[in-house]
C-alpha positions as CSV (number, residue, x, y, z in Angstrom):
1,M,16.7,-30.9,-23.6
2,D,13.7,-33.0,-22.8
3,L,10.8,-31.1,-24.4
4,S,8.2,-33.3,-22.7
5,N,9.1,-31.7,-19.4
6,L,8.3,-28.2,-20.6
7,R,4.9,-26.5,-20.3
8,V,2.9,-25.5,-23.3
9,K,3.7,-21.8,-22.6
10,E,7.4,-22.5,-22.7
11,L,7.1,-24.6,-25.8
12,T,5.1,-21.8,-27.5
13,E,7.8,-19.3,-26.7
14,I,10.5,-21.5,-28.2
15,C,8.5,-22.0,-31.3
16,K,7.9,-18.3,-31.7
17,R,11.6,-17.5,-31.2
18,L,12.6,-20.0,-33.9
19,G,9.9,-19.0,-36.3
20,I,8.0,-22.3,-35.9
21,R,4.2,-22.4,-35.9
22,S,3.2,-22.1,-32.3
23,S,-0.5,-23.1,-32.2
24,G,-1.7,-26.5,-31.3
25,K,-1.5,-29.0,-28.5
26,K,1.6,-29.9,-26.5
27,A,2.3,-33.1,-28.4
28,E,2.2,-31.2,-31.7
29,L,4.5,-28.5,-30.5
30,V,7.0,-31.1,-29.3
31,E,6.8,-32.9,-32.6
32,R,7.5,-29.7,-34.6
33,L,10.4,-28.7,-32.5
34,T,11.9,-32.2,-32.6
35,A,11.7,-32.1,-36.4
36,S,13.1,-28.6,-36.7
37,S,16.7,-28.2,-37.8
38,A,16.8,-24.7,-36.2
39,F,15.9,-26.2,-32.8
40,Q,18.5,-29.0,-33.1
41,Q,21.2,-26.4,-34.0
42,S,20.1,-24.2,-31.1
43,A,20.1,-27.1,-28.6
44,G,23.5,-28.3,-29.9
45,S,25.1,-24.8,-29.4
46,A,23.7,-24.6,-25.9
47,R,25.2,-28.0,-25.0
48,A,28.5,-27.0,-26.4
49,N,28.6,-23.7,-24.5
50,G,27.7,-25.5,-21.3
51,A,30.5,-28.0,-21.9
52,N,33.0,-25.2,-22.6
53,K,32.1,-23.3,-19.5
54,R,32.5,-26.4,-17.3
55,S,35.9,-27.2,-19.0
56,A,37.1,-23.6,-18.6
57,H,36.1,-23.7,-14.9
58,A,37.9,-27.0,-14.4
59,E,41.1,-25.6,-16.0
60,L,41.2,-22.6,-13.7
61,P,44.2,-22.8,-11.3
62,Q,43.0,-23.7,-7.8
63,S,45.1,-21.1,-6.1
64,G,44.7,-19.8,-2.6
65,S,43.5,-16.3,-3.8
66,S,39.8,-17.0,-3.2
67,K,40.5,-18.4,0.3
68,K,42.6,-15.3,1.0
69,L,39.7,-13.1,0.0
70,R,37.3,-15.0,2.2
71,G,39.7,-14.6,5.1
72,E,40.1,-10.9,4.5
73,R,36.3,-10.4,4.4
74,Q,35.9,-12.4,7.6
75,K,38.4,-10.1,9.3
76,T,36.3,-7.2,8.2
77,V,33.0,-8.8,9.4
78,D,34.6,-9.6,12.7
79,A,35.8,-6.0,13.2
80,I,32.3,-4.7,12.4
81,G,30.9,-7.3,14.7
82,R,32.9,-6.0,17.6
83,V,31.4,-2.5,16.9
84,F,28.0,-4.0,16.8
85,D,28.5,-5.8,20.1
86,K,29.2,-2.5,21.9
87,F,25.6,-1.5,21.3
88,R,23.6,-4.7,21.0
89,D,20.9,-5.6,23.5
90,A,22.0,-7.4,26.6
91,D,19.5,-10.2,26.0
92,S,20.1,-10.5,22.2
93,M,23.2,-11.4,20.2
94,D,21.7,-10.0,17.0
95,S,19.8,-6.9,17.7
96,I,20.4,-3.2,18.6
97,T,17.2,-1.5,19.7
98,D,16.2,1.6,21.7
99,D,18.9,2.2,24.2
100,G,21.6,0.8,21.9
101,I,20.5,3.0,19.0
102,L,20.6,6.1,21.3
103,A,24.2,5.1,22.4
104,F,25.1,4.5,18.8
105,C,23.9,8.0,17.8
106,E,25.6,9.6,20.7
107,E,29.0,8.1,19.8
108,L,28.4,9.2,16.2
109,G,27.8,12.7,17.6
110,I,24.3,13.0,16.1
111,D,20.8,13.3,17.5
112,A,18.6,10.3,17.2
113,Q,16.1,12.4,15.2
114,D,18.8,13.5,12.7
115,P,17.6,12.5,9.2
116,V,21.1,11.2,8.4
117,I,20.2,8.1,10.4
118,L,17.7,7.3,7.7
119,V,20.4,7.4,5.1
120,L,22.5,5.1,7.2
121,S,19.5,2.8,7.6
122,W,19.1,2.8,3.8
123,F,22.7,1.7,3.3
124,M,22.0,-1.1,5.9
125,E,18.7,-2.0,4.1
126,A,17.2,-2.1,7.6
127,A,13.8,-3.7,7.8
128,A,12.3,-1.7,10.6
129,M,12.7,1.5,12.6
130,C,14.3,1.4,16.0
131,E,16.2,-1.9,15.3
132,F,19.4,-2.8,13.6
133,T,20.1,-6.5,13.2
134,R,23.7,-7.8,13.0
135,S,23.5,-8.6,9.3
136,E,22.0,-5.2,8.5
137,F,24.7,-3.5,10.5
138,V,27.5,-5.4,8.8
139,R,26.0,-4.8,5.4
140,G,25.8,-1.0,5.9
141,F,29.4,-0.7,7.3
142,E,30.7,-2.8,4.4
143,K,28.9,-0.7,1.8
144,L,30.4,2.4,3.3
145,G,33.9,0.9,3.6
146,C,33.9,1.2,7.3
147,Q,35.2,-1.0,10.2
148,S,35.0,1.4,13.1
149,M,32.9,4.2,14.5
150,D,35.5,6.8,13.6
151,E,35.4,5.7,10.0
152,L,31.6,5.8,10.0
153,K,31.7,9.3,11.5
154,A,33.9,10.4,8.6
155,T,31.2,9.4,6.1
156,L,28.5,11.7,7.6
157,P,29.2,14.6,5.2
158,L,28.7,12.1,2.3
159,L,25.5,10.8,3.8
160,R,24.1,14.3,4.3
161,R,24.9,15.2,0.7
162,K,22.6,12.4,-0.3
163,L,19.7,14.2,1.5
164,R,20.3,17.3,-0.6
165,E,20.8,15.7,-4.0
166,P,17.3,15.1,-5.6
167,T,18.3,12.0,-7.6
168,E,19.9,10.4,-4.5
169,F,17.3,11.6,-2.1
170,A,14.3,10.0,-4.0
171,P,15.3,6.3,-3.3
172,I,16.0,7.2,0.4
173,Y,12.6,8.8,0.7
174,S,10.9,5.8,-0.9
175,F,12.8,3.4,1.5
176,T,11.7,5.4,4.5
177,F,8.1,4.6,4.0
178,G,8.6,0.8,4.4
179,F,11.2,1.3,7.1
180,A,9.0,3.5,9.2
181,K,5.6,1.8,8.9
182,D,4.3,-1.0,11.1
183,P,5.3,-4.2,9.3
184,T,1.8,-5.6,9.8
185,Q,0.2,-2.6,8.0
186,K,0.2,-1.5,4.4
187,S,0.1,2.2,5.2
188,L,2.1,4.6,7.4
189,A,0.6,6.0,10.5
190,L,-0.3,9.7,10.0
191,D,1.7,11.0,13.0
192,I,4.8,9.2,11.9
193,A,4.3,10.5,8.3
194,V,4.0,14.1,9.5
195,G,7.1,13.8,11.6
196,L,9.1,12.4,8.7
197,W,7.9,15.1,6.3
198,E,9.0,17.7,8.8
199,L,12.5,16.1,8.9
200,L,12.9,15.3,5.2
201,L,11.0,17.7,3.0
202,P,11.9,21.4,3.9
203,Q,14.2,21.6,1.0
204,Y,11.9,19.8,-1.5
205,F,8.4,21.2,-0.6
206,P,8.0,25.0,-0.4
207,L,4.4,24.6,0.7
208,L,5.4,22.1,3.4
209,P,4.1,24.2,6.4
210,H,0.8,24.7,4.7
211,W,0.6,21.0,3.8
212,L,1.4,19.9,7.4
213,A,-1.2,22.2,8.8
214,F,-3.8,21.0,6.3
215,V,-3.1,17.3,7.0
216,K,-3.2,17.7,10.7
217,A,-6.5,19.4,10.5
218,N,-8.2,17.4,7.8
219,C,-6.7,13.9,7.5
220,R,-7.9,11.1,9.7
221,N,-6.5,8.1,7.7
222,S,-3.0,6.6,7.5
223,I,-0.8,7.5,4.5
224,S,-0.5,5.1,1.6
225,K,2.7,4.5,-0.4
226,D,1.2,6.3,-3.4
227,V,0.3,9.4,-1.4
228,W,3.8,9.3,0.3
229,M,5.6,9.3,-3.1
230,Q,3.2,11.8,-4.7
231,V,3.8,14.3,-1.9
232,L,7.5,14.5,-2.9
233,E,6.6,14.8,-6.6
234,F,4.1,17.5,-5.9
235,G,6.6,19.4,-3.7
236,T,9.3,19.4,-6.4
237,Q,7.0,20.1,-9.4
238,I,4.2,22.5,-8.3
239,K,5.0,26.1,-7.8
240,P,4.0,27.7,-4.4
241,D,1.3,29.8,-6.1
242,L,-0.1,26.7,-7.8
243,S,0.1,28.4,-11.2
244,N,1.3,25.3,-12.9
245,F,-1.1,22.9,-11.1
246,D,-3.1,20.8,-13.6
247,E,-6.5,20.0,-12.3
248,N,-6.7,17.1,-14.7
249,G,-3.5,15.6,-13.3
250,A,-3.7,12.2,-11.6
251,W,-3.0,13.4,-8.1
252,P,-4.2,11.6,-5.0
253,V,-7.5,12.9,-3.5
254,L,-5.7,14.2,-0.5
255,L,-3.5,16.4,-2.6
256,D,-6.4,17.6,-4.7
257,D,-8.2,18.5,-1.5
258,F,-5.1,20.4,-0.3
259,V,-5.0,22.4,-3.6
260,T,-8.7,23.3,-3.4
261,H,-8.2,24.4,0.2
262,L,-5.2,26.5,-0.7
263,Q,-6.9,28.1,-3.8
264,D,-9.8,29.1,-1.6
265,E,-7.4,30.7,0.8
266,F,-5.7,32.5,-2.1
267,K,-9.0,33.9,-3.2
268,A,-10.0,35.0,0.3
269,R,-6.8,36.5,1.5
270,G,-4.4,36.9,-1.4
271,V,-1.6,34.6,-2.6
272,A,1.2,36.7,-0.9
273,A,-0.6,36.8,2.5
274,V,-1.2,33.0,2.5
275,L,2.3,32.1,1.5
276,A,3.8,34.4,4.1
277,E,1.6,32.9,6.8
278,H,4.1,30.1,7.7
279,G,7.8,31.0,8.2
280,R,10.2,28.3,6.9
281,S,13.6,27.4,8.2
282,E,16.0,24.6,7.4
283,P,16.5,22.1,10.2
284,A,19.9,22.2,11.9
285,A,20.4,18.5,11.1
286,M,20.6,19.3,7.4
287,A,23.7,21.5,7.8
288,V,26.9,20.3,6.2
289,D,29.4,18.9,8.6
290,S,32.6,20.8,8.8
């Protein structure tokens, strides 16, 4: 190892790791390390390990197994590519957008507003709403072990279960923020946030109807990632009567204002009356496939 090519910070870290005094100028650090038997032994071991790895790699039999695996994967990619081509835009080899996504959902037997499409987009690691690129499409199908629309349709019950399991739902909910927002903006447009909350949170936020009514009436700004995530946490942690709400908790201002509004309503009309004000029902899209 040529110590002279390292930065002072890197030399300092090596000194600390080997128990060598780490203060001083670069030349002093290099000198101490060069004179250290501990460093020489460490460097020698690293060189020996590197040589052993190269030797072991060279001795591996060069069979056709890796070539066979590449060939099998290429067959899979080609099969998924043929599915992609059924829905891709006429003027683009690598994009499925509005009409293609509608046709894709229709063949899957789901509505384009079904939240299960968000789970599928999460598997694809799709970058933006209303578009699937070829690489995203292939990635999602491969993750799910599918090569055809029939095979993908068979995974829908699994995908729906992920919407109902809190530990599996949380990363999908987090992903949805970046997926749904304008890529040129840091925040999510309010109308889109409201629509997604209506789709995703009935199971997780007992006060969701009250929250949506409050936001529509009082919020004029877009929704930040922090507010987006805290809404889910609030919904799953705070009781509908707010009896366990901690006024000293670090909630976003919008949620604090919501609590103040609801507490005023409770005092004026009674907790039971306010909570009964909005009927709640589970969206049909959340039902388990038979």
